C-alpha positions as CSV (number, residue, x, y, z in Angstrom):
1,M,0.0,0.0,0.0
2,T,2.8,2.4,0.8
3,N,4.5,1.7,-2.6
4,K,1.2,2.5,-4.4
5,F,0.7,5.6,-2.3
6,I,4.3,6.8,-3.1
7,Y,3.8,6.0,-6.8
8,N,0.5,8.0,-6.9
9,L,2.1,10.8,-5.0
10,K,4.9,11.0,-7.6
11,I,2.3,11.1,-10.4
12,V,0.4,13.9,-8.7
13,I,3.6,15.8,-8.1
14,I,4.6,15.4,-11.7
15,L,1.2,16.5,-12.9
16,L,1.3,19.5,-10.6
17,L,4.7,20.5,-11.9
18,V,3.7,20.2,-15.5
19,T,0.4,22.1,-15.0
20,S,2.0,24.8,-12.9
21,C,4.8,25.6,-15.5
22,K,3.8,28.7,-17.3
23,V,4.9,28.8,-20.9
24,E,6.4,32.1,-21.8
25,D,4.2,34.6,-23.6
26,Q,4.9,35.2,-27.2
27,Y,5.3,38.8,-28.6
28,Y,5.1,39.6,-32.3
29,D,6.8,42.9,-33.2
30,L,6.0,45.1,-36.1
31,S,8.5,44.9,-38.9
32,Q,10.6,48.0,-39.8
33,E,8.5,48.2,-43.0
34,G,5.3,48.2,-41.0
35,K,6.6,50.9,-38.6
36,A,7.6,53.0,-41.5
37,L,4.0,53.2,-42.6
38,L,3.2,55.2,-39.5
39,T,4.3,58.3,-41.4
40,Y,2.6,61.1,-39.4
41,E,3.6,62.5,-36.0
42,I,1.4,64.0,-33.4
43,G,0.6,67.6,-34.1
44,E,1.6,67.3,-37.8
45,I,-0.7,69.0,-40.3
46,F,-1.4,67.7,-43.8
47,Q,-3.9,68.8,-46.4
48,L,-6.2,67.0,-48.8
49,K,-8.2,68.6,-51.5
50,N,-11.8,67.5,-52.1
51,I,-11.7,67.5,-55.9
52,E,-15.4,67.6,-56.3
53,T,-15.9,70.8,-54.1
54,N,-12.4,72.3,-54.5
55,E,-12.3,72.4,-50.6
56,I,-8.9,72.2,-49.0
57,I,-9.2,70.1,-45.8
58,S,-6.4,70.6,-43.2
59,F,-5.9,67.6,-41.0
60,S,-4.1,67.5,-37.6
61,V,-2.7,64.3,-36.3
62,N,-4.1,64.0,-32.8
63,S,-2.7,60.7,-31.7
64,K,0.0,58.1,-32.5
65,T,0.4,55.0,-30.5
66,I,2.5,51.8,-30.7
67,E,1.5,49.1,-28.2
68,Y,1.0,45.4,-27.7
69,I,-2.5,44.0,-27.6
70,A,-3.6,40.4,-26.7
71,D,-4.1,38.2,-29.7
72,G,-5.4,35.1,-28.0
73,P,-3.8,32.0,-26.4
74,N,-0.7,30.4,-27.8
75,E,-0.8,26.7,-28.6
76,S,0.9,24.7,-25.8
77,S,2.9,21.7,-26.5
78,F,1.7,20.1,-23.2
79,I,-1.7,18.4,-23.0
80,F,-1.9,19.6,-19.4
81,G,-0.7,22.9,-18.1
82,S,-1.2,26.5,-18.7
83,S,-0.6,28.0,-22.1
84,S,1.0,31.2,-23.0
85,D,-0.6,34.3,-24.5
86,D,0.2,35.9,-27.8
87,F,0.6,39.7,-28.1
88,I,0.9,41.6,-31.4
89,E,2.3,45.1,-31.8
90,V,-0.1,47.6,-33.2
91,G,0.6,51.1,-34.4
92,R,-2.2,53.7,-34.9
93,I,-2.4,57.2,-36.1
94,S,-5.6,59.3,-35.8
95,F,-6.3,62.5,-37.5
96,I,-9.2,65.0,-37.8
97,D,-9.9,68.2,-39.7
98,N,-10.4,71.7,-38.1
99,S,-14.2,71.4,-38.2
100,N,-14.2,67.9,-36.5
101,C,-16.1,66.6,-39.6
102,Y,-13.5,64.6,-41.5
103,K,-11.9,61.9,-39.4
104,G,-9.5,59.0,-40.0
105,E,-7.2,56.4,-38.6
106,I,-4.2,54.5,-40.1
107,T,-3.5,51.1,-38.4
108,V,-0.6,48.7,-38.8
109,K,-0.7,45.4,-37.0
110,S,2.0,42.7,-36.8
111,D,0.8,39.2,-37.3
112,R,2.1,35.7,-36.3
113,D,3.7,35.2,-39.8
114,N,6.3,38.1,-39.3
115,D,4.2,40.2,-41.7
116,F,1.7,43.0,-41.0
117,E,-1.8,44.1,-41.7
118,F,-2.2,47.7,-43.0
119,T,-5.6,49.4,-42.9
120,A,-7.1,52.9,-43.1
121,Y,-10.5,53.9,-41.8
122,F,-12.2,57.2,-42.8
123,Y,-15.5,58.3,-41.3
124,D,-18.0,61.0,-40.6
125,C,-17.8,63.5,-43.5
126,F,-15.7,61.0,-45.5
127,G,-18.6,58.6,-45.2
128,D,-17.7,55.3,-43.7
129,D,-14.8,53.7,-45.6
130,F,-12.5,51.0,-44.5
131,Y,-9.5,50.3,-46.8
132,Y,-7.3,47.2,-46.8
133,F,-3.8,46.6,-48.0
134,Q,-3.6,43.4,-50.0
135,N,0.1,43.4,-51.0
136,E,-0.4,45.7,-54.0
137,F,2.3,48.2,-54.8
138,I,3.1,50.4,-57.7
139,D,6.5,52.0,-58.4
140,T,5.2,55.5,-59.2
141,T,2.0,57.5,-59.3
142,S,1.4,61.1,-60.2
143,L,-0.8,63.8,-58.6
144,E,-1.0,67.4,-59.8
145,G,2.3,66.9,-61.8
146,V,4.2,65.5,-58.8
147,D,5.5,61.9,-59.0
148,Y,5.5,59.7,-55.9
149,S,7.3,56.5,-55.6
150,N,6.9,53.2,-53.7
151,V,3.2,53.5,-53.4
152,Y,1.0,51.1,-51.3
153,I,-2.5,50.5,-52.7
154,L,-5.4,50.0,-50.2
155,R,-8.8,48.9,-51.5
156,N,-12.3,49.5,-50.4
157,Y,-14.2,48.5,-53.5
158,P,-15.2,50.6,-55.4
159,K,-12.6,53.1,-54.0
160,T,-8.8,53.0,-53.9
161,L,-6.4,54.7,-51.6
162,Y,-2.8,55.5,-52.5
163,Y,-0.3,55.8,-49.6
164,S,3.4,56.3,-49.3
165,K,5.8,56.0,-46.4
166,E,7.3,59.4,-47.2
167,K,4.0,61.5,-47.6
168,G,1.2,59.3,-46.2
169,I,-2.2,59.6,-47.9
170,L,-1.6,60.6,-51.5
171,K,-5.0,60.3,-53.1
172,I,-8.4,58.5,-53.0
173,L,-9.9,57.4,-56.3
174,D,-13.4,56.3,-57.2
175,V,-14.3,53.2,-59.3
176,D,-13.6,55.1,-62.5
177,E,-10.2,56.1,-61.4
178,N,-11.3,59.7,-60.8
179,T,-9.5,61.5,-57.9
180,L,-11.9,62.2,-55.1
181,F,-9.3,63.6,-52.6
182,G,-5.7,64.5,-53.4
183,L,-2.7,65.5,-51.3
184,I,-1.8,69.2,-51.3
185,E,1.9,69.9,-51.0
């Protein structure tokens, strides 16, 4: 009876050790390319022209954050025991115009595949448009006679947003490739 008790006690101790070991949390950092897309700084002003109305809209960057957020549990290699948590790094830039009418946000999130998600969300006077980057690039685009290089294309069918690391939002086009909003330099 004592041998069986000792054997069972050893099993319980082993199970307690295995289940009490916390696997280290996993952090996924934004790549340098992802961080470079966070073009604007707090307090920076940029302007877009509403081509339809000829209105020049001045935007002020009111927040810029880079932080880790929980992205769910990590798969544990143990059947028993606590699992770790995954955290992804997220960068966000928010901007608003002088009248508090036009508002937007640029977001870049790391993912578990050492890549990133890149989105833009425009709301209120812009409407309600959410743009997604789907690994589309073009070498050069022109706007008002100025060439911009290394341009990221974000889609919100039927609209398209052009964005560069150097200048940020370049232009927004409609389904017929007509410019709706364009950067003013």
